[in-house]
mmJSON file of the N, C-alpha and C atoms, coordinates in Angstrom:
{"data_MODEL":{"atom_site":{
"group_PDB":["ATOM","ATOM","ATOM","ATOM","ATOM","ATOM","ATOM","ATOM","ATOM","ATOM","ATOM","ATOM","ATOM","ATOM","ATOM","ATOM","ATOM","ATOM","ATOM","ATOM","ATOM","ATOM","ATOM","ATOM","ATOM","ATOM","ATOM","ATOM","ATOM","ATOM","ATOM","ATOM","ATOM","ATOM","ATOM","ATOM","ATOM","ATOM","ATOM","ATOM","ATOM","ATOM","ATOM","ATOM","ATOM","ATOM","ATOM","ATOM","ATOM","ATOM","ATOM","ATOM","ATOM","ATOM","ATOM","ATOM","ATOM","ATOM","ATOM","ATOM","ATOM","ATOM","ATOM","ATOM","ATOM","ATOM","ATOM","ATOM","ATOM","ATOM","ATOM","ATOM","ATOM","ATOM","ATOM","ATOM","ATOM","ATOM","ATOM","ATOM","ATOM","ATOM","ATOM","ATOM","ATOM","ATOM","ATOM","ATOM","ATOM","ATOM","ATOM","ATOM","ATOM","ATOM","ATOM","ATOM","ATOM","ATOM","ATOM","ATOM","ATOM","ATOM","ATOM","ATOM","ATOM","ATOM","ATOM","ATOM","ATOM","ATOM","ATOM","ATOM","ATOM","ATOM","ATOM","ATOM","ATOM","ATOM","ATOM","ATOM","ATOM","ATOM","ATOM","ATOM","ATOM","ATOM","ATOM","ATOM","ATOM","ATOM","ATOM","ATOM","ATOM","ATOM","ATOM","ATOM","ATOM","ATOM","ATOM","ATOM","ATOM","ATOM","ATOM","ATOM","ATOM","ATOM","ATOM","ATOM","ATOM","ATOM","ATOM","ATOM","ATOM","ATOM","ATOM","ATOM","ATOM","ATOM","ATOM","ATOM","ATOM","ATOM","ATOM","ATOM","ATOM","ATOM","ATOM","ATOM","ATOM","ATOM","ATOM","ATOM","ATOM","ATOM","ATOM","ATOM","ATOM","ATOM","ATOM","ATOM","ATOM","ATOM","ATOM","ATOM","ATOM","ATOM","ATOM","ATOM","ATOM","ATOM","ATOM","ATOM","ATOM","ATOM","ATOM","ATOM","ATOM","ATOM","ATOM","ATOM","ATOM","ATOM","ATOM","ATOM","ATOM","ATOM","ATOM","ATOM","ATOM","ATOM","ATOM","ATOM","ATOM","ATOM","ATOM","ATOM","ATOM","ATOM","ATOM","ATOM","ATOM","ATOM","ATOM","ATOM","ATOM","ATOM","ATOM","ATOM","ATOM","ATOM","ATOM","ATOM","ATOM","ATOM","ATOM","ATOM","ATOM","ATOM","ATOM","ATOM"],
"id":[1,2,3,4,5,6,7,8,9,10,11,12,13,14,15,16,17,18,19,20,21,22,23,24,25,26,27,28,29,30,31,32,33,34,35,36,37,38,39,40,41,42,43,44,45,46,47,48,49,50,51,52,53,54,55,56,57,58,59,60,61,62,63,64,65,66,67,68,69,70,71,72,73,74,75,76,77,78,79,80,81,82,83,84,85,86,87,88,89,90,91,92,93,94,95,96,97,98,99,100,101,102,103,104,105,106,107,108,109,110,111,112,113,114,115,116,117,118,119,120,121,122,123,124,125,126,127,128,129,130,131,132,133,134,135,136,137,138,139,140,141,142,143,144,145,146,147,148,149,150,151,152,153,154,155,156,157,158,159,160,161,162,163,164,165,166,167,168,169,170,171,172,173,174,175,176,177,178,179,180,181,182,183,184,185,186,187,188,189,190,191,192,193,194,195,196,197,198,199,200,201,202,203,204,205,206,207,208,209,210,211,212,213,214,215,216,217,218,219,220,221,222,223,224,225,226,227,228,229,230,231,232,233,234,235,236,237,238,239,240],
"type_symbol":["N","C","C","N","C","C","N","C","C","N","C","C","N","C","C","N","C","C","N","C","C","N","C","C","N","C","C","N","C","C","N","C","C","N","C","C","N","C","C","N","C","C","N","C","C","N","C","C","N","C","C","N","C","C","N","C","C","N","C","C","N","C","C","N","C","C","N","C","C","N","C","C","N","C","C","N","C","C","N","C","C","N","C","C","N","C","C","N","C","C","N","C","C","N","C","C","N","C","C","N","C","C","N","C","C","N","C","C","N","C","C","N","C","C","N","C","C","N","C","C","N","C","C","N","C","C","N","C","C","N","C","C","N","C","C","N","C","C","N","C","C","N","C","C","N","C","C","N","C","C","N","C","C","N","C","C","N","C","C","N","C","C","N","C","C","N","C","C","N","C","C","N","C","C","N","C","C","N","C","C","N","C","C","N","C","C","N","C","C","N","C","C","N","C","C","N","C","C","N","C","C","N","C","C","N","C","C","N","C","C","N","C","C","N","C","C","N","C","C","N","C","C","N","C","C","N","C","C","N","C","C","N","C","C","N","C","C","N","C","C"],
"label_atom_id":["N","CA","C","N","CA","C","N","CA","C","N","CA","C","N","CA","C","N","CA","C","N","CA","C","N","CA","C","N","CA","C","N","CA","C","N","CA","C","N","CA","C","N","CA","C","N","CA","C","N","CA","C","N","CA","C","N","CA","C","N","CA","C","N","CA","C","N","CA","C","N","CA","C","N","CA","C","N","CA","C","N","CA","C","N","CA","C","N","CA","C","N","CA","C","N","CA","C","N","CA","C","N","CA","C","N","CA","C","N","CA","C","N","CA","C","N","CA","C","N","CA","C","N","CA","C","N","CA","C","N","CA","C","N","CA","C","N","CA","C","N","CA","C","N","CA","C","N","CA","C","N","CA","C","N","CA","C","N","CA","C","N","CA","C","N","CA","C","N","CA","C","N","CA","C","N","CA","C","N","CA","C","N","CA","C","N","CA","C","N","CA","C","N","CA","C","N","CA","C","N","CA","C","N","CA","C","N","CA","C","N","CA","C","N","CA","C","N","CA","C","N","CA","C","N","CA","C","N","CA","C","N","CA","C","N","CA","C","N","CA","C","N","CA","C","N","CA","C","N","CA","C","N","CA","C","N","CA","C","N","CA","C","N","CA","C","N","CA","C","N","CA","C","N","CA","C","N","CA","C"],
"label_alt_id":[null,null,null,null,null,null,null,null,null,null,null,null,null,null,null,null,null,null,null,null,null,null,null,null,null,null,null,null,null,null,null,null,null,null,null,null,null,null,null,null,null,null,null,null,null,null,null,null,null,null,null,null,null,null,null,null,null,null,null,null,null,null,null,null,null,null,null,null,null,null,null,null,null,null,null,null,null,null,null,null,null,null,null,null,null,null,null,null,null,null,null,null,null,null,null,null,null,null,null,null,null,null,null,null,null,null,null,null,null,null,null,null,null,null,null,null,null,null,null,null,null,null,null,null,null,null,null,null,null,null,null,null,null,null,null,null,null,null,null,null,null,null,null,null,null,null,null,null,null,null,null,null,null,null,null,null,null,null,null,null,null,null,null,null,null,null,null,null,null,null,null,null,null,null,null,null,null,null,null,null,null,null,null,null,null,null,null,null,null,null,null,null,null,null,null,null,null,null,null,null,null,null,null,null,null,null,null,null,null,null,null,null,null,null,null,null,null,null,null,null,null,null,null,null,null,null,null,null,null,null,null,null,null,null,null,null,null,null,null,null],
"label_comp_id":["MET","MET","MET","LYS","LYS","LYS","LYS","LYS","LYS","PHE","PHE","PHE","LEU","LEU","LEU","LEU","LEU","LEU","PRO","PRO","PRO","ILE","ILE","ILE","LEU","LEU","LEU","PHE","PHE","PHE","ILE","ILE","ILE","LEU","LEU","LEU","PHE","PHE","PHE","PHE","PHE","PHE","SER","SER","SER","CYS","CYS","CYS","ASP","ASP","ASP","ASP","ASP","ASP","ILE","ILE","ILE","ASP","ASP","ASP","GLU","GLU","GLU","CYS","CYS","CYS","GLY","GLY","GLY","ASP","ASP","ASP","ILE","ILE","ILE","THR","THR","THR","GLN","GLN","GLN","LYS","LYS","LYS","TYR","TYR","TYR","THR","THR","THR","GLN","GLN","GLN","ASP","ASP","ASP","GLY","GLY","GLY","LYS","LYS","LYS","TYR","TYR","TYR","TYR","TYR","TYR","PHE","PHE","PHE","VAL","VAL","VAL","ILE","ILE","ILE","ILE","ILE","ILE","VAL","VAL","VAL","GLU","GLU","GLU","LYS","LYS","LYS","SER","SER","SER","SER","SER","SER","GLY","GLY","GLY","GLY","GLY","GLY","GLY","GLY","GLY","ASP","ASP","ASP","ASP","ASP","ASP","ASN","ASN","ASN","PRO","PRO","PRO","GLY","GLY","GLY","GLY","GLY","GLY","GLY","GLY","GLY","ILE","ILE","ILE","GLY","GLY","GLY","TYR","TYR","TYR","ALA","ALA","ALA","ASP","ASP","ASP","ALA","ALA","ALA","GLU","GLU","GLU","VAL","VAL","VAL","ASN","ASN","ASN","LEU","LEU","LEU","GLU","GLU","GLU","THR","THR","THR","TYR","TYR","TYR","ASN","ASN","ASN","SER","SER","SER","PHE","PHE","PHE","ASN","ASN","ASN","VAL","VAL","VAL","GLY","GLY","GLY","ASP","ASP","ASP","GLU","GLU","GLU","PHE","PHE","PHE","CYS","CYS","CYS","ARG","ARG","ARG","ASN","ASN","ASN"],
"label_asym_id":["A","A","A","A","A","A","A","A","A","A","A","A","A","A","A","A","A","A","A","A","A","A","A","A","A","A","A","A","A","A","A","A","A","A","A","A","A","A","A","A","A","A","A","A","A","A","A","A","A","A","A","A","A","A","A","A","A","A","A","A","A","A","A","A","A","A","A","A","A","A","A","A","A","A","A","A","A","A","A","A","A","A","A","A","A","A","A","A","A","A","A","A","A","A","A","A","A","A","A","A","A","A","A","A","A","A","A","A","A","A","A","A","A","A","A","A","A","A","A","A","A","A","A","A","A","A","A","A","A","A","A","A","A","A","A","A","A","A","A","A","A","A","A","A","A","A","A","A","A","A","A","A","A","A","A","A","A","A","A","A","A","A","A","A","A","A","A","A","A","A","A","A","A","A","A","A","A","A","A","A","A","A","A","A","A","A","A","A","A","A","A","A","A","A","A","A","A","A","A","A","A","A","A","A","A","A","A","A","A","A","A","A","A","A","A","A","A","A","A","A","A","A","A","A","A","A","A","A","A","A","A","A","A","A","A","A","A","A","A","A"],
"label_entity_id":["1","1","1","1","1","1","1","1","1","1","1","1","1","1","1","1","1","1","1","1","1","1","1","1","1","1","1","1","1","1","1","1","1","1","1","1","1","1","1","1","1","1","1","1","1","1","1","1","1","1","1","1","1","1","1","1","1","1","1","1","1","1","1","1","1","1","1","1","1","1","1","1","1","1","1","1","1","1","1","1","1","1","1","1","1","1","1","1","1","1","1","1","1","1","1","1","1","1","1","1","1","1","1","1","1","1","1","1","1","1","1","1","1","1","1","1","1","1","1","1","1","1","1","1","1","1","1","1","1","1","1","1","1","1","1","1","1","1","1","1","1","1","1","1","1","1","1","1","1","1","1","1","1","1","1","1","1","1","1","1","1","1","1","1","1","1","1","1","1","1","1","1","1","1","1","1","1","1","1","1","1","1","1","1","1","1","1","1","1","1","1","1","1","1","1","1","1","1","1","1","1","1","1","1","1","1","1","1","1","1","1","1","1","1","1","1","1","1","1","1","1","1","1","1","1","1","1","1","1","1","1","1","1","1","1","1","1","1","1","1"],
"label_seq_id":[1,1,1,2,2,2,3,3,3,4,4,4,5,5,5,6,6,6,7,7,7,8,8,8,9,9,9,10,10,10,11,11,11,12,12,12,13,13,13,14,14,14,15,15,15,16,16,16,17,17,17,18,18,18,19,19,19,20,20,20,21,21,21,22,22,22,23,23,23,24,24,24,25,25,25,26,26,26,27,27,27,28,28,28,29,29,29,30,30,30,31,31,31,32,32,32,33,33,33,34,34,34,35,35,35,36,36,36,37,37,37,38,38,38,39,39,39,40,40,40,41,41,41,42,42,42,43,43,43,44,44,44,45,45,45,46,46,46,47,47,47,48,48,48,49,49,49,50,50,50,51,51,51,52,52,52,53,53,53,54,54,54,55,55,55,56,56,56,57,57,57,58,58,58,59,59,59,60,60,60,61,61,61,62,62,62,63,63,63,64,64,64,65,65,65,66,66,66,67,67,67,68,68,68,69,69,69,70,70,70,71,71,71,72,72,72,73,73,73,74,74,74,75,75,75,76,76,76,77,77,77,78,78,78,79,79,79,80,80,80],
"pdbx_PDB_ins_code":[null,null,null,null,null,null,null,null,null,null,null,null,null,null,null,null,null,null,null,null,null,null,null,null,null,null,null,null,null,null,null,null,null,null,null,null,null,null,null,null,null,null,null,null,null,null,null,null,null,null,null,null,null,null,null,null,null,null,null,null,null,null,null,null,null,null,null,null,null,null,null,null,null,null,null,null,null,null,null,null,null,null,null,null,null,null,null,null,null,null,null,null,null,null,null,null,null,null,null,null,null,null,null,null,null,null,null,null,null,null,null,null,null,null,null,null,null,null,null,null,null,null,null,null,null,null,null,null,null,null,null,null,null,null,null,null,null,null,null,null,null,null,null,null,null,null,null,null,null,null,null,null,null,null,null,null,null,null,null,null,null,null,null,null,null,null,null,null,null,null,null,null,null,null,null,null,null,null,null,null,null,null,null,null,null,null,null,null,null,null,null,null,null,null,null,null,null,null,null,null,null,null,null,null,null,null,null,null,null,null,null,null,null,null,null,null,null,null,null,null,null,null,null,null,null,null,null,null,null,null,null,null,null,null,null,null,null,null,null,null],
"Cartn_x":[-1.173,-1.78,-0.793,0.013,0.987,2.02,2.389,3.388,2.862,1.565,0.959,0.73,0.274,-0.09,1.127,2.181,3.365,3.982,4.204,4.749,3.806,2.512,1.55,1.636,1.675,1.792,3.11,4.168,5.474,5.44,4.865,4.774,3.92,2.784,1.916,2.598,3.299,3.952,5.061,5.873,7.015,6.723,5.556,5.252,4.612,4.213,3.596,4.671,4.49,5.436,5.07,6.092,5.85,5.353,4.462,3.955,4.991,5.39,6.361,5.849,4.977,4.37,4.692,4.989,5.246,4.233,3.902,2.991,2.808,2.101,1.822,0.637,0.749,-0.34,-1.421,-2.639,-3.752,-4.675,-4.676,-5.501,-4.836,-5.13,-4.746,-6.028,-6.195,-7.379,-7.113,-7.958,-7.901,-9.235,-9.17,-10.386,-10.131,-11.001,-10.9,-9.529,-8.977,-7.691,-6.484,-6.676,-5.576,-5.385,-4.179,-3.803,-3.544,-4.06,-3.969,-3.582,-2.87,-2.649,-3.371,-3.943,-4.424,-3.368,-2.797,-1.729,-2.113,-1.616,-1.765,-0.64,-0.983,0.036,0.215,-0.613,-0.511,-0.981,-0.118,-0.48,-0.484,-0.701,-0.667,-1.954,-1.834,-3.027,-3.258,-2.263,-2.396,-2.762,-2.976,-3.353,-2.174,-1.276,-0.126,-0.472,0.494,0.267,0.012,0.705,0.544,-0.783,-1.314,-2.557,-3.38,-4.024,-4.693,-5.819,-6.443,-7.536,-7.068,-5.81,-5.306,-5.905,-5.681,-6.254,-5.352,-5.938,-5.198,-5.649,-4.691,-5.004,-4.68,-5.496,-5.295,-5.103,-4.359,-4.175,-4.2,-4.761,-4.715,-3.52,-2.736,-1.569,-1.737,-1.788,-1.864,-0.469,-0.367,0.912,0.779,1.911,1.862,1.735,1.515,1.286,2.488,3.689,4.894,4.999,4.757,4.791,3.67,2.489,1.33,1.643,2.299,2.624,3.824,4.612,5.818,5.564,4.417,4.107,2.893,2.876,1.754,1.136,-0.088,-0.728,0.16,0.416,1.289,2.686,3.086,4.395,4.376,5.56,5.672,5.882,5.188,5.289,5.435,6.321,6.493,6.123,5.29,4.962,5.628,6.063,6.714,6.514],
"Cartn_y":[12.291,11.877,12.029,13.11,13.314,12.198,11.706,10.635,9.349,9.168,7.983,8.173,9.337,9.599,9.683,10.295,10.469,9.145,8.17,6.882,6.156,6.262,5.612,6.227,7.543,8.207,7.858,7.784,7.426,6.025,5.089,3.703,3.628,4.297,4.275,4.892,5.974,6.668,5.826,5.183,4.443,2.978,2.484,1.086,0.902,1.965,1.858,1.617,0.572,0.258,1.033,1.391,1.97,0.871,1.238,0.288,0.151,-1.057,-1.308,-2.484,-2.198,-3.24,-3.002,-4.071,-4.004,-4.878,-4.489,-5.294,-4.707,-5.438,-4.988,-4.03,-2.971,-2.001,-2.612,-2.693,-3.237,-2.144,-0.997,0.137,1.43,2.491,3.846,4.673,5.534,6.39,7.674,8.666,9.929,10.13,10.769,11.054,12.299,13.274,14.52,15.176,15.149,15.785,15.023,13.799,12.963,11.798,11.242,10.19,8.887,7.777,6.485,5.376,4.376,3.096,2.033,1.057,-0.153,-1.211,-1.782,-2.765,-4.095,-5.179,-6.514,-6.675,-6.933,-7.037,-8.456,-9.375,-10.754,-11.691,-12.645,-13.609,-15.031,-15.199,-16.529,-17.273,-18.471,-19.265,-20.312,-20.527,-21.5,-20.819,-21.588,-21.041,-20.99,-20.03,-19.892,-19.06,-18.886,-18.106,-16.634,-16.083,-14.672,-14.377,-15.326,-15.133,-16.409,-16.659,-17.937,-18.211,-17.187,-17.395,-17.584,-17.28,-17.356,-16.259,-16.333,-15.36,-14.168,-13.165,-11.971,-10.799,-10.031,-8.822,-7.596,-6.58,-5.338,-4.197,-3.173,-1.975,-0.762,0.333,1.606,2.387,2.928,3.722,5.124,6.123,7.505,7.95,8.555,9.002,10.437,11.07,12.41,12.3,13.433,13.435,12.899,13.254,12.786,11.261,10.675,9.217,8.58,9.174,8.671,8.568,9.591,9.607,8.736,8.331,7.536,6.037,5.581,4.155,3.851,2.629,2.141,0.928,0.602,-0.623,-1.796,-2.694,-3.847,-3.665,-2.412,-2.15,-2.528,-2.854,-3.11,-1.782,-1.608,-0.386,-0.77,-0.083,-0.292,0.983,0.852,2.012,1.822,2.918,2.857,4.13],
"Cartn_z":[34.779,33.525,32.361,32.382,31.313,31.29,32.467,32.534,31.908,31.915,31.33,29.83,29.441,28.053,27.128,27.567,26.73,26.279,27.16,26.69,25.725,25.955,25.057,23.663,23.587,22.29,21.605,22.371,21.831,21.221,21.929,21.446,20.187,20.181,19.008,17.795,18.007,16.902,16.279,17.088,16.572,16.269,16.601,16.313,14.948,14.287,12.97,11.924,11.135,10.072,8.817,8.037,6.733,5.808,4.912,3.942,2.835,2.543,1.491,0.685,-0.27,-1.067,-2.532,-3.23,-4.663,-5.377,-6.584,-7.373,-8.753,-9.59,-10.948,-10.944,-11.719,-11.845,-12.723,-12.2,-12.977,-13.493,-12.827,-13.248,-12.824,-13.564,-13.183,-13.199,-12.187,-12.197,-11.429,-11.696,-10.969,-10.269,-9.109,-8.349,-7.51,-7.645,-6.88,-7.028,-8.228,-8.489,-7.975,-7.517,-7.033,-7.994,-7.996,-8.938,-8.188,-8.744,-8.062,-9.032,-8.493,-9.153,-8.334,-9.008,-8.344,-8.622,-7.549,-7.724,-7.078,-7.676,-7.091,-6.08,-4.82,-3.777,-3.251,-3.646,-3.152,-4.241,-4.611,-5.651,-5.123,-3.836,-3.245,-3.558,-4.112,-4.38,-3.301,-2.464,-1.389,-0.093,0.918,2.208,3.151,2.963,3.841,5.061,5.952,7.164,6.87,5.859,5.538,4.857,4.129,3.391,3.485,4.62,4.823,3.843,3.301,2.361,0.94,0.658,-0.702,-1.556,-2.835,-3.745,-3.982,-4.611,-4.994,-4.139,-3.648,-2.898,-3.731,-3.613,-4.344,-3.366,-3.798,-2.985,-3.898,-3.4,-4.106,-3.584,-4.487,-4.108,-4.683,-3.801,-4.272,-4.694,-5.875,-6.418,-6.925,-7.206,-7.785,-9.309,-9.966,-11.413,-12.183,-11.778,-12.468,-12.418,-11.249,-11.111,-11.919,-11.865,-12.606,-14.102,-14.632,-16.059,-16.408,-15.423,-15.665,-15.745,-15.284,-15.241,-16.105,-16.64,-17.438,-16.762,-17.157,-16.681,-17.079,-16.134,-16.358,-15.792,-15.523,-14.92,-13.447,-12.914,-11.48,-10.762,-9.636,-8.842,-7.379,-6.678,-5.241,-4.513,-3.505,-2.676,-1.326,-0.758,0.552,1.31],
"occupancy":[1.0,1.0,1.0,1.0,1.0,1.0,1.0,1.0,1.0,1.0,1.0,1.0,1.0,1.0,1.0,1.0,1.0,1.0,1.0,1.0,1.0,1.0,1.0,1.0,1.0,1.0,1.0,1.0,1.0,1.0,1.0,1.0,1.0,1.0,1.0,1.0,1.0,1.0,1.0,1.0,1.0,1.0,1.0,1.0,1.0,1.0,1.0,1.0,1.0,1.0,1.0,1.0,1.0,1.0,1.0,1.0,1.0,1.0,1.0,1.0,1.0,1.0,1.0,1.0,1.0,1.0,1.0,1.0,1.0,1.0,1.0,1.0,1.0,1.0,1.0,1.0,1.0,1.0,1.0,1.0,1.0,1.0,1.0,1.0,1.0,1.0,1.0,1.0,1.0,1.0,1.0,1.0,1.0,1.0,1.0,1.0,1.0,1.0,1.0,1.0,1.0,1.0,1.0,1.0,1.0,1.0,1.0,1.0,1.0,1.0,1.0,1.0,1.0,1.0,1.0,1.0,1.0,1.0,1.0,1.0,1.0,1.0,1.0,1.0,1.0,1.0,1.0,1.0,1.0,1.0,1.0,1.0,1.0,1.0,1.0,1.0,1.0,1.0,1.0,1.0,1.0,1.0,1.0,1.0,1.0,1.0,1.0,1.0,1.0,1.0,1.0,1.0,1.0,1.0,1.0,1.0,1.0,1.0,1.0,1.0,1.0,1.0,1.0,1.0,1.0,1.0,1.0,1.0,1.0,1.0,1.0,1.0,1.0,1.0,1.0,1.0,1.0,1.0,1.0,1.0,1.0,1.0,1.0,1.0,1.0,1.0,1.0,1.0,1.0,1.0,1.0,1.0,1.0,1.0,1.0,1.0,1.0,1.0,1.0,1.0,1.0,1.0,1.0,1.0,1.0,1.0,1.0,1.0,1.0,1.0,1.0,1.0,1.0,1.0,1.0,1.0,1.0,1.0,1.0,1.0,1.0,1.0,1.0,1.0,1.0,1.0,1.0,1.0,1.0,1.0,1.0,1.0,1.0,1.0,1.0,1.0,1.0,1.0,1.0,1.0],
"B_iso_or_equiv":[0.0,0.0,0.0,0.0,0.0,0.0,0.0,0.0,0.0,0.0,0.0,0.0,0.0,0.0,0.0,0.0,0.0,0.0,0.0,0.0,0.0,0.0,0.0,0.0,0.0,0.0,0.0,0.0,0.0,0.0,0.0,0.0,0.0,0.0,0.0,0.0,0.0,0.0,0.0,0.0,0.0,0.0,0.0,0.0,0.0,0.0,0.0,0.0,0.0,0.0,0.0,0.0,0.0,0.0,0.0,0.0,0.0,0.0,0.0,0.0,0.0,0.0,0.0,0.0,0.0,0.0,0.0,0.0,0.0,0.0,0.0,0.0,0.0,0.0,0.0,0.0,0.0,0.0,0.0,0.0,0.0,0.0,0.0,0.0,0.0,0.0,0.0,0.0,0.0,0.0,0.0,0.0,0.0,0.0,0.0,0.0,0.0,0.0,0.0,0.0,0.0,0.0,0.0,0.0,0.0,0.0,0.0,0.0,0.0,0.0,0.0,0.0,0.0,0.0,0.0,0.0,0.0,0.0,0.0,0.0,0.0,0.0,0.0,0.0,0.0,0.0,0.0,0.0,0.0,0.0,0.0,0.0,0.0,0.0,0.0,0.0,0.0,0.0,0.0,0.0,0.0,0.0,0.0,0.0,0.0,0.0,0.0,0.0,0.0,0.0,0.0,0.0,0.0,0.0,0.0,0.0,0.0,0.0,0.0,0.0,0.0,0.0,0.0,0.0,0.0,0.0,0.0,0.0,0.0,0.0,0.0,0.0,0.0,0.0,0.0,0.0,0.0,0.0,0.0,0.0,0.0,0.0,0.0,0.0,0.0,0.0,0.0,0.0,0.0,0.0,0.0,0.0,0.0,0.0,0.0,0.0,0.0,0.0,0.0,0.0,0.0,0.0,0.0,0.0,0.0,0.0,0.0,0.0,0.0,0.0,0.0,0.0,0.0,0.0,0.0,0.0,0.0,0.0,0.0,0.0,0.0,0.0,0.0,0.0,0.0,0.0,0.0,0.0,0.0,0.0,0.0,0.0,0.0,0.0,0.0,0.0,0.0,0.0,0.0,0.0],
"pdbx_formal_charge":[null,null,null,null,null,null,null,null,null,null,null,null,null,null,null,null,null,null,null,null,null,null,null,null,null,null,null,null,null,null,null,null,null,null,null,null,null,null,null,null,null,null,null,null,null,null,null,null,null,null,null,null,null,null,null,null,null,null,null,null,null,null,null,null,null,null,null,null,null,null,null,null,null,null,null,null,null,null,null,null,null,null,null,null,null,null,null,null,null,null,null,null,null,null,null,null,null,null,null,null,null,null,null,null,null,null,null,null,null,null,null,null,null,null,null,null,null,null,null,null,null,null,null,null,null,null,null,null,null,null,null,null,null,null,null,null,null,null,null,null,null,null,null,null,null,null,null,null,null,null,null,null,null,null,null,null,null,null,null,null,null,null,null,null,null,null,null,null,null,null,null,null,null,null,null,null,null,null,null,null,null,null,null,null,null,null,null,null,null,null,null,null,null,null,null,null,null,null,null,null,null,null,null,null,null,null,null,null,null,null,null,null,null,null,null,null,null,null,null,null,null,null,null,null,null,null,null,null,null,null,null,null,null,null,null,null,null,null,null,null],
"auth_seq_id":[1,1,1,2,2,2,3,3,3,4,4,4,5,5,5,6,6,6,7,7,7,8,8,8,9,9,9,10,10,10,11,11,11,12,12,12,13,13,13,14,14,14,15,15,15,16,16,16,17,17,17,18,18,18,19,19,19,20,20,20,21,21,21,22,22,22,23,23,23,24,24,24,25,25,25,26,26,26,27,27,27,28,28,28,29,29,29,30,30,30,31,31,31,32,32,32,33,33,33,34,34,34,35,35,35,36,36,36,37,37,37,38,38,38,39,39,39,40,40,40,41,41,41,42,42,42,43,43,43,44,44,44,45,45,45,46,46,46,47,47,47,48,48,48,49,49,49,50,50,50,51,51,51,52,52,52,53,53,53,54,54,54,55,55,55,56,56,56,57,57,57,58,58,58,59,59,59,60,60,60,61,61,61,62,62,62,63,63,63,64,64,64,65,65,65,66,66,66,67,67,67,68,68,68,69,69,69,70,70,70,71,71,71,72,72,72,73,73,73,74,74,74,75,75,75,76,76,76,77,77,77,78,78,78,79,79,79,80,80,80],
"auth_comp_id":["MET","MET","MET","LYS","LYS","LYS","LYS","LYS","LYS","PHE","PHE","PHE","LEU","LEU","LEU","LEU","LEU","LEU","PRO","PRO","PRO","ILE","ILE","ILE","LEU","LEU","LEU","PHE","PHE","PHE","ILE","ILE","ILE","LEU","LEU","LEU","PHE","PHE","PHE","PHE","PHE","PHE","SER","SER","SER","CYS","CYS","CYS","ASP","ASP","ASP","ASP","ASP","ASP","ILE","ILE","ILE","ASP","ASP","ASP","GLU","GLU","GLU","CYS","CYS","CYS","GLY","GLY","GLY","ASP","ASP","ASP","ILE","ILE","ILE","THR","THR","THR","GLN","GLN","GLN","LYS","LYS","LYS","TYR","TYR","TYR","THR","THR","THR","GLN","GLN","GLN","ASP","ASP","ASP","GLY","GLY","GLY","LYS","LYS","LYS","TYR","TYR","TYR","TYR","TYR","TYR","PHE","PHE","PHE","VAL","VAL","VAL","ILE","ILE","ILE","ILE","ILE","ILE","VAL","VAL","VAL","GLU","GLU","GLU","LYS","LYS","LYS","SER","SER","SER","SER","SER","SER","GLY","GLY","GLY","GLY","GLY","GLY","GLY","GLY","GLY","ASP","ASP","ASP","ASP","ASP","ASP","ASN","ASN","ASN","PRO","PRO","PRO","GLY","GLY","GLY","GLY","GLY","GLY","GLY","GLY","GLY","ILE","ILE","ILE","GLY","GLY","GLY","TYR","TYR","TYR","ALA","ALA","ALA","ASP","ASP","ASP","ALA","ALA","ALA","GLU","GLU","GLU","VAL","VAL","VAL","ASN","ASN","ASN","LEU","LEU","LEU","GLU","GLU","GLU","THR","THR","THR","TYR","TYR","TYR","ASN","ASN","ASN","SER","SER","SER","PHE","PHE","PHE","ASN","ASN","ASN","VAL","VAL","VAL","GLY","GLY","GLY","ASP","ASP","ASP","GLU","GLU","GLU","PHE","PHE","PHE","CYS","CYS","CYS","ARG","ARG","ARG","ASN","ASN","ASN"],
"auth_asym_id":["A","A","A","A","A","A","A","A","A","A","A","A","A","A","A","A","A","A","A","A","A","A","A","A","A","A","A","A","A","A","A","A","A","A","A","A","A","A","A","A","A","A","A","A","A","A","A","A","A","A","A","A","A","A","A","A","A","A","A","A","A","A","A","A","A","A","A","A","A","A","A","A","A","A","A","A","A","A","A","A","A","A","A","A","A","A","A","A","A","A","A","A","A","A","A","A","A","A","A","A","A","A","A","A","A","A","A","A","A","A","A","A","A","A","A","A","A","A","A","A","A","A","A","A","A","A","A","A","A","A","A","A","A","A","A","A","A","A","A","A","A","A","A","A","A","A","A","A","A","A","A","A","A","A","A","A","A","A","A","A","A","A","A","A","A","A","A","A","A","A","A","A","A","A","A","A","A","A","A","A","A","A","A","A","A","A","A","A","A","A","A","A","A","A","A","A","A","A","A","A","A","A","A","A","A","A","A","A","A","A","A","A","A","A","A","A","A","A","A","A","A","A","A","A","A","A","A","A","A","A","A","A","A","A","A","A","A","A","A","A"],
"auth_atom_id":["N","CA","C","N","CA","C","N","CA","C","N","CA","C","N","CA","C","N","CA","C","N","CA","C","N","CA","C","N","CA","C","N","CA","C","N","CA","C","N","CA","C","N","CA","C","N","CA","C","N","CA","C","N","CA","C","N","CA","C","N","CA","C","N","CA","C","N","CA","C","N","CA","C","N","CA","C","N","CA","C","N","CA","C","N","CA","C","N","CA","C","N","CA","C","N","CA","C","N","CA","C","N","CA","C","N","CA","C","N","CA","C","N","CA","C","N","CA","C","N","CA","C","N","CA","C","N","CA","C","N","CA","C","N","CA","C","N","CA","C","N","CA","C","N","CA","C","N","CA","C","N","CA","C","N","CA","C","N","CA","C","N","CA","C","N","CA","C","N","CA","C","N","CA","C","N","CA","C","N","CA","C","N","CA","C","N","CA","C","N","CA","C","N","CA","C","N","CA","C","N","CA","C","N","CA","C","N","CA","C","N","CA","C","N","CA","C","N","CA","C","N","CA","C","N","CA","C","N","CA","C","N","CA","C","N","CA","C","N","CA","C","N","CA","C","N","CA","C","N","CA","C","N","CA","C","N","CA","C","N","CA","C","N","CA","C","N","CA","C","N","CA","C","N","CA","C","N","CA","C"],
"pdbx_PDB_model_num":[1,1,1,1,1,1,1,1,1,1,1,1,1,1,1,1,1,1,1,1,1,1,1,1,1,1,1,1,1,1,1,1,1,1,1,1,1,1,1,1,1,1,1,1,1,1,1,1,1,1,1,1,1,1,1,1,1,1,1,1,1,1,1,1,1,1,1,1,1,1,1,1,1,1,1,1,1,1,1,1,1,1,1,1,1,1,1,1,1,1,1,1,1,1,1,1,1,1,1,1,1,1,1,1,1,1,1,1,1,1,1,1,1,1,1,1,1,1,1,1,1,1,1,1,1,1,1,1,1,1,1,1,1,1,1,1,1,1,1,1,1,1,1,1,1,1,1,1,1,1,1,1,1,1,1,1,1,1,1,1,1,1,1,1,1,1,1,1,1,1,1,1,1,1,1,1,1,1,1,1,1,1,1,1,1,1,1,1,1,1,1,1,1,1,1,1,1,1,1,1,1,1,1,1,1,1,1,1,1,1,1,1,1,1,1,1,1,1,1,1,1,1,1,1,1,1,1,1,1,1,1,1,1,1,1,1,1,1,1,1]
}}}
């Protein structure tokens, strides 16, 4: 069983990509002592392969207090 489980765990661990999204900050908020930016991550209006429905996508990015205070709404932010 160990011979089967170990390769599966290895594949799962190394197949996950890091999130690397950039976008404009549309909101800043705090919740439960944590700091967040809401960023626009997709501005495609057409129906391409990456975003077949088109439209705007949003993502919440958790940041530390120093980063939270360093950016304003409208600034570009990249999370990785």
